[in-house]
Each structure stands twice: as C-alpha cells, then as structure tokens.
C-alpha positions in Angstrom: -97.5 -111.3 -64.1 -100.3 -113.2 -62.5 -100.0 -114.1 -58.8 -100.5 -117.7 -57.9 -103.1 -118.4 -55.2 -101.6 -121.3 -53.1 -103.3 -123.3 -50.4 -101.9 -121.9 -47.1 -100.8 -123.8 -44.0 -103.2 -122.6 -41.4 -101.9 -124.6 -38.5 -99.0 -126.7 -37.3 -99.1 -130.1 -38.8 -101.6 -129.2 -41.5 -100.7 -131.0 -44.7 -103.9 -130.5 -46.7 -107.3 -128.9 -46.7 -110.6 -129.3 -48.6 -111.9 -126.4 -50.7 -115.6 -126.2 -50.0 -116.5 -123.4 -52.4 -115.1 -120.2 -54.0 -116.6 -116.9 -52.8 -115.4 -115.1 -55.9 -116.0 -116.0 -59.6 -113.5 -116.0 -62.5 -113.3 -112.6 -63.9 -114.5 -110.9 -60.7 -112.5 -108.1 -59.2 -110.7 -109.0 -55.9 -109.2 -106.8 -53.3 -106.4 -107.9 -50.9 -108.1 -109.1 -47.7 -111.4 -110.1 -49.5 -112.8 -113.5 -48.5 -111.8 -115.6 -51.5 -112.9 -119.2 -50.7 -114.0 -121.5 -47.9 -111.5 -124.1 -46.7 -112.3 -127.1 -44.4 -109.5 -128.5 -42.2 -109.5 -131.0 -39.3 -110.3 -128.2 -36.9 -112.5 -125.6 -38.5 -114.2 -124.4 -41.8 -113.0 -120.9 -42.4 -112.9 -118.2 -45.1 -109.4 -117.6 -46.6 -108.6 -114.1 -47.7 -107.0 -113.0 -50.9 -103.3 -112.0 -50.6 -103.3 -109.8 -53.7 -105.6 -107.4 -55.5 -106.7 -107.8 -59.1 -109.0 -110.0 -61.2 -109.5 -113.6 -60.3 -108.2 -114.9 -63.7 -108.5 -118.6 -63.1 -109.8 -121.1 -60.6 -107.4 -124.0 -61.0 -109.0 -126.2 -58.4 -112.7 -125.6 -57.9 -113.3 -128.0 -55.0 -111.8 -130.9 -53.2 -108.9 -131.9 -51.1 -105.6 -130.1 -51.9 -102.1 -130.3 -50.5 -100.6 -127.3 -48.7 -98.7 -125.1 -51.1 -100.5 -126.3 -54.3 -101.6 -123.6 -56.7 -105.4 -123.4 -56.7 -106.0 -120.1 -58.7 -104.5 -117.0 -60.3 -105.0 -113.3 -59.6 -103.7 -110.6 -62.0 -104.7 -107.8 -64.4 -107.8 -108.0 -66.5 -107.1 -109.8 -69.8 -103.8 -111.1 -68.6 -102.9 -114.6 -70.0 -101.8 -117.4 -67.7 -98.6 -119.0 -68.9 -98.2 -121.5 -66.1 -99.7 -124.3 -68.1 -103.1 -124.5 -66.5 -105.9 -125.3 -69.0 -108.2 -122.4 -69.8 -111.0 -124.8 -70.7 -111.7 -126.5 -67.4 -110.6 -126.1 -63.8 -108.1 -128.7 -62.7 -109.3 -131.2 -60.2 -107.5 -131.9 -57.0 -105.2 -135.0 -57.4 -106.6 -138.2 -56.1 -105.1 -139.2 -52.8 -103.2 -142.4 -52.2 -105.3 -144.2 -49.5 -102.5 -146.2 -48.0 -100.2 -143.2 -47.8 -102.9 -141.0 -46.2 -103.7 -143.7 -43.7 -100.1 -143.6 -42.5 -100.1 -139.8 -42.4 -103.2 -139.7 -40.3 -101.3 -141.1 -37.4 -98.9 -138.2 -37.4 -100.6 -135.1 -38.8 -103.9 -133.3 -38.2 -104.5 -132.4 -41.9 -105.4 -135.8 -43.5 -108.9 -136.3 -44.6 -110.9 -139.1 -43.1 -111.7 -142.1 -45.4 -114.9 -141.9 -47.4 -117.7 -144.2 -46.2 -118.3 -147.4 -48.3 -121.0 -147.3 -51.0 -123.4 -150.1 -51.6 -121.7 -152.6 -53.8 -118.3 -152.1 -52.4 -117.5 -148.7 -53.9 -116.5 -145.6 -51.9 -118.4 -142.3 -51.7 -116.1 -139.3 -52.4 -117.1 -136.5 -50.1 -115.6 -133.4 -48.5 -115.1 -133.5 -44.7 -117.7 -130.8 -44.3 -120.3 -132.8 -46.4 -119.6 -136.0 -44.3 -120.1 -134.0 -41.1 -123.4 -132.6 -42.3 -124.5 -136.1 -43.5 -123.7 -137.5 -40.0 -125.7 -134.8 -38.3 -128.7 -135.3 -40.5 -128.7 -139.0 -40.8 -128.1 -139.0 -44.6 -126.5 -142.0 -46.3 -123.8 -140.6 -48.6 -124.0 -143.5 -51.0 -127.5 -142.3 -52.0 -126.4 -138.7 -52.7 -125.5 -137.4 -56.2 -122.3 -135.4 -56.0 -121.8 -132.3 -58.1 -118.2 -131.6 -57.2 -115.2 -132.6 -59.3 -115.3 -136.3 -60.4 -118.7 -136.6 -58.7 -117.4 -135.6 -55.3 -120.2 -134.9 -52.7 -119.9 -131.4 -51.4 -121.9 -129.5 -48.7 -124.2 -127.8 -51.2 -125.4 -131.2 -52.4 -126.8 -131.9 -48.9 -128.0 -128.3 -48.4 -130.1 -128.5 -51.6 -131.8 -131.6 -50.5 -130.1 -133.8 -53.1 -130.6 -136.9 -50.9 -133.9 -138.6 -51.5 -136.1 -139.6 -48.5 -134.9 -143.2 -48.8 -131.3 -142.0 -48.1 -132.0 -141.3 -44.5 -130.3 -143.7 -42.2 -132.7 -146.2 -40.7 -133.6 -145.9 -37.0 -131.6 -148.6 -35.1 -133.8 -151.4 -33.7 -133.8 -151.8 -29.9 -130.6 -153.4 -28.8 -128.9 -152.7 -32.2 -125.5 -151.0 -32.2 -125.3 -147.7 -34.1 -122.0 -147.0 -35.9 -120.9 -143.4 -36.2 -117.6 -142.9 -38.2 -115.1 -140.7 -36.4 -114.9 -137.1 -37.8 -111.5 -135.4 -38.3 -112.2 -133.2 -35.3 -113.1 -136.2 -33.1 -109.9 -138.0 -34.3 -107.9 -134.9 -33.4 -109.5 -134.7 -29.9 -108.8 -138.4 -29.3 -105.1 -138.0 -30.4 -104.5 -134.9 -28.2 -106.2 -136.3 -25.2 -104.2 -139.6 -25.5 -101.1 -137.4 -25.7 -102.2 -135.5 -22.5 -102.9 -138.8 -20.7 -99.2 -139.6 -20.9 -98.2 -136.4 -19.2 -97.3 -136.7 -15.4 -99.9 -134.4 -13.9 -101.2 -133.5 -10.5 -104.4 -131.8 -9.2 -105.0 -129.1 -6.6 -108.5 -128.2 -5.3 -109.8 -125.2 -3.3 -113.2 -123.7 -2.6 -113.8 -120.0 -3.1 -116.4 -117.8 -1.5 -118.2 -116.2 -4.5 -120.2 -113.6 -2.6 -118.3 -110.6 -4.0 -117.7 -112.1 -7.4 -121.4 -112.7 -7.9 -122.1 -109.2 -6.8 -119.5 -108.0 -9.3 -121.2 -109.9 -12.1 -124.6 -108.3 -11.2 -123.1 -104.8 -11.2 -121.2 -105.4 -14.5 -124.5 -106.5 -16.1 -126.1 -103.2 -14.9 -123.3 -101.2 -16.3 -123.1 -103.1 -19.6 -126.6 -104.3 -20.4 -125.7 -105.0 -24.0 -123.1 -107.6 -23.0 -124.0 -110.9 -21.2 -121.3 -111.0 -18.5 -120.8 -114.3 -16.8 -118.8 -115.9 -14.0 -116.5 -117.3 -16.7 -115.6 -113.8 -17.7 -114.6 -112.9 -14.2 -112.6 -116.1 -13.9 -110.8 -115.3 -17.2 -109.8 -111.9 -15.8 -108.7 -113.1 -12.4 -106.8 -116.0 -13.9 -105.1 -113.8 -16.4 -104.0 -111.4 -13.6 -102.8 -114.3 -11.5 -100.8 -115.7 -14.4 -99.0 -112.3 -14.7 -98.2 -112.4 -11.0 -97.0 -116.1 -11.2 -95.1 -116.1 -14.5 -93.9 -119.7 -13.9 -97.5 -120.8 -14.5 -97.8 -119.1 -17.9 -95.7 -121.6 -19.6 -95.6 -124.4 -22.2 -93.3 -127.5 -21.9 -91.0 -128.5 -24.7 -88.3 -131.1 -24.8 -85.5 -128.6 -24.6 -86.9 -125.7 -22.7 -89.9 -124.1 -20.9 -91.5 -121.4 -23.0 -92.6 -118.5 -20.7 -95.1 -116.1 -22.3 -95.4 -112.4 -21.8 -99.2 -112.2 -21.9 -102.1 -114.4 -20.7 -103.8 -116.0 -23.7 -106.6 -117.8 -21.9 -108.5 -120.6 -23.7 -112.2 -121.2 -23.0 -113.3 -124.8 -23.5 -116.5 -124.8 -25.6 -118.8 -127.8 -26.3 -119.5 -127.3 -30.0 -121.5 -129.6 -32.3 -118.4 -130.9 -34.0 -116.7 -131.6 -30.6 -114.8 -129.8 -27.9 -112.9 -126.7 -29.1 -110.8 -124.2 -27.1 -110.8 -120.7 -28.7 -108.4 -118.2 -27.1 -109.0 -114.8 -25.4 -105.7 -113.1 -26.1 -104.0 -110.7 -23.8 -106.8 -111.2 -21.2 -104.8 -109.4 -18.5 -105.2 -106.1 -20.5 -108.9 -106.4 -21.1 -111.8 -105.3 -18.9 -114.4 -107.9 -17.8 -116.9 -106.4 -20.3 -114.3 -106.6 -23.1 -113.5 -110.2 -22.2 -117.3 -111.0 -22.2 -117.6 -109.5 -25.7 -114.7 -111.5 -27.0 -115.9 -114.7 -25.3 -119.4 -114.3 -26.6 -118.1 -113.9 -30.2 -115.8 -116.9 -29.9 -118.5 -119.2 -28.4 -121.0 -118.1 -31.1 -118.7 -118.8 -33.9 -117.6 -122.1 -32.3 -121.2 -123.3 -32.2 -121.8 -122.1 -35.8 -118.6 -123.8 -37.1 -117.1 -120.4 -38.0 -113.9 -120.4 -36.0 -110.6 -119.8 -37.7 -107.4 -121.7 -37.1 -105.9 -118.6 -35.5 -108.7 -118.6 -32.9 -107.6 -121.9 -31.6 -103.8 -121.5 -31.5 -101.3 -120.1 -29.0 -103.2 -120.4 -25.7 -101.2 -120.4 -22.5 -103.9 -121.6 -20.0 -107.4 -123.1 -20.3 -110.6 -122.7 -18.2 -113.2 -125.5 -18.4 -116.4 -124.6 -16.8 -119.1 -127.2 -16.3 -121.0 -125.4 -13.6 -123.9 -124.6 -15.9 -124.5 -128.4 -16.2 -124.8 -128.7 -12.4 -121.4 -130.4 -12.0 -120.0 -129.6 -8.5 -116.4 -130.7 -9.1 -114.4 -132.5 -11.8 -110.8 -133.0 -13.1 -110.0 -131.5 -16.5 -107.5 -133.1 -18.8 -104.5 -131.0 -19.9 -104.6 -129.2 -23.2 -101.0 -129.8 -24.5 -98.6 -128.0 -24.9 -100.2 -125.9 -22.1 -98.9 -126.7 -18.6 -102.2 -126.1 -16.7 -106.0 -126.1 -16.9 -108.6 -125.0 -14.4 -111.8 -127.1 -13.9 -114.7 -125.0 -12.6 -117.9 -126.4 -11.0 -121.2 -124.9 -10.0 -121.6 -122.3 -7.2 -123.5 -123.9 -4.3 -124.8 -122.5 -1.1 -123.0 -124.4 1.7 -122.9 -124.1 5.5 -119.4 -123.0 6.6 -118.2 -122.4 10.2 -116.7 -119.0 10.8 -115.9 -117.3 14.1 -117.7 -120.0 16.1 -120.8 -119.5 14.0 -122.4 -121.2 11.0 -122.8 -119.2 7.8 -124.3 -120.1 4.5 -121.9 -119.0 1.7 -121.9 -119.5 -2.1 -118.9 -121.7 -2.7 -117.2 -122.5 -6.0 -114.9 -125.5 -6.3 -111.8 -125.0 -8.4 -109.5 -127.9 -9.5 -106.2 -127.0 -11.1 -104.4 -129.7 -13.2 -100.7 -129.1 -13.8 -98.1 -130.7 -16.0 -95.5 -131.7 -13.3 -92.7 -131.5 -15.9 -93.2 -127.7 -16.1 -94.9 -126.8 -12.8 -94.0 -127.7 -9.3 -96.7 -128.4 -6.6 -95.8 -125.3 -4.6 -96.0 -123.1 -7.7 -99.4 -124.4 -8.6 -100.6 -124.0 -5.0 -99.4 -120.4 -4.8 -101.1 -119.6 -8.1 -104.4 -121.2 -7.0 -104.3 -119.3 -3.7 -104.0 -116.1 -5.7 -107.0 -117.0 -7.9 -109.0 -117.8 -4.8 -108.0 -114.4 -3.2 -109.0 -112.5 -6.4 -112.4 -114.2 -6.6 -113.1 -113.5 -2.9 -112.0 -109.9 -3.3 -112.2 -109.0 -7.1 -110.9 -105.5 -6.5 -107.5 -107.0 -6.1 -107.5 -108.1 -9.7 -109.0 -105.0 -11.3 
C-alpha cells in the first residue's frame, strides 16, 4: 500500500509551510533519506527528506502553502494504484487560506504566511514567502510578475527566470520620500521574540578579559589547522561551553513550572543573515576541540547567509554568544534569546593601558557583557560564571 507523504511539523508552533518545489518527479525512484522537496517556513527554506523508499507515485500538492499533516504526495511500488481519492489527472492545489483566520493565527504562531502585497486595481498577488523575499531583495513589484504556480501563484522560479519586466522594478524613492518595506515572516518572528524577551526581568554583568594568551592560541591553532579559519568566537564558544559545564545552574531554560537543566552545552552563535538575525547552534560544544567548533561554526554561518539552514539547526540552544567585535563595537548589551536564560555580548579587542605592579602596561582587553534572566539565574551565579569565562580566556589551558 502506498505511503502518504505528509507535511511535517519542523518546529514548535509551526502550523503550515510553503512547498517551493519538488526535487523528485512523479515516477522517479526515491530512497529513504533522499531530498524530496523544498519547504519554506517562517525561519528557513530547507530540503525535506523522504521517509520511505519506492517510486514517487503522485505529487498531490505541487506548490503552495500547506497545513501541517496534510497529504502532499504518495510513495509506493511501481505501477501501484492510489485509492485515497486523489485525482490522477492533475495535482491537487493547496486549499486557499482564510485571511481573517490566518491574521488571528499570526499573533500566536510562527507558521502563518504573511499577507500577499496588493495588486494594482485592488487585487492581491498570490506569492510564496520565498518569492516575496526575493522580490523585496531585488526591488521587484510582484503585481507585475506572471505566476506559474498553482492558480497563478508566484513562486521563486518566476523571479529567477527573469519573468518580471524592466518596468516591474520598484521606483527609486525621491529625496524625503518614505520607503515602505513589508515585514517578512522572519522579521515578524524576530520582532515577536524580542518583544517577549523585553518583558523578562534581566540583569547585566560586565568584565574585561586580557586576551594576550587567547590571541596567541588562535594564531597557533591557525598554524596547526590551516584549512580551518579559527576565530576568537571559536575560542569563546569552547571556554563558555566548559564554563557552563562547571556552572550547571547557568545551562538552563526557564519554564512556568520548572527550570530545565541541560546535560550538554549547546551554544548558539548569533549570525547577521540577509533574511535577519538567526542563531544556529553548535551542539555539545564542551566535547569538541576548537578546530572542530570552527568547522561547525563556519558551516552554520555559510548556510545561514545562503538561506540553507534547517529548522533543527536553530532549535535547542542553551546559551548564546553575540559578537560584534568585527564591527568595531567596544561594548553592548545583547537581548535575551528566550527560552535561554543567558546571552554573552562580545566587543572588539582593544589595546588599553592598564596599571599592574605599580607600572603601566598595554594589554589587549576584551569587554564581555553577560545578560541573565533573573527568574532563572541569580546575580552571584552569573558573576561566578563570568569570572570563570574570564579566567579561561586569560589562561585557555584551563579550559582545554
């Protein structure tokens, strides 16, 4: 009997996703684990793998927005007939969404699609979230694009193929004129989560660390592993992971009924991606070498900037590092990344004059600012953790 391919729930709160394109054709052999289709959610566009082996007998929904759990295709034996009632003549089209219902859902879930922009004449352009994002980046007016998806829906390939005529480009705003940029699903999610974080009772702690030995360690690691671009962020990830294992009360998430204490340090790295801020996670960082962390971090950052992250890459972090030192920022306060209980803001390393033993010394100092959720972490706990991070940076051998 044919196996139904259903739209999976790829993250907490996901209610729907948009099928961008199928990577297999009807009648094509499929192995379990093969990339089957591309799915666009509010967080990422990712490939979804087949959960069964066989022949792709039928694509029930070719493109468009689909609710979680809905059947979108069938995999079975070659020549097998499908008895579930799906027409063999034409792929079914995703059901049209109720705009008022979805507007209400958007306030409480992360899976709802953003409203299509208005067309000239009062109509609405039907387009996938990915197509809308590409259109915004390229200044294309969707009302001038011919959609080739179901029911004329505009999909990413319509923009990639240059379907938009030159006249479709958005006009350059005149001096003093306000430009309107509709919020993407990712930007809405960022706004919702940061608003949530702003309601959390938080406190900040700041220390300066002497980066002399840490900088030397980075240089030595680069000599040992020339194929991996090792950075200060990789050293920070390692020392923070080790400190989290020493101070288990920091490696927590707050919930209404309990504190969740995690057995490993899954460290999130804040990345400025084209679609907005994302925080992919380096899992089990306390068990990895600095070079291994660098390899994982480089892969995550690359895929974040290419829009290739998977939902699993973004979930389950226990601590976050936000480094703006490469932008020349000396010090800043990072906003919590709920439900995590702490985040470390990292500035640039600066040579500063410091008095020591009645003499003045020029030292490379790094300012670290730790923000903690006071519901989960006490001030003394956070201070003790930050003291350990400082000690590990000033003598990295303690953390290796």
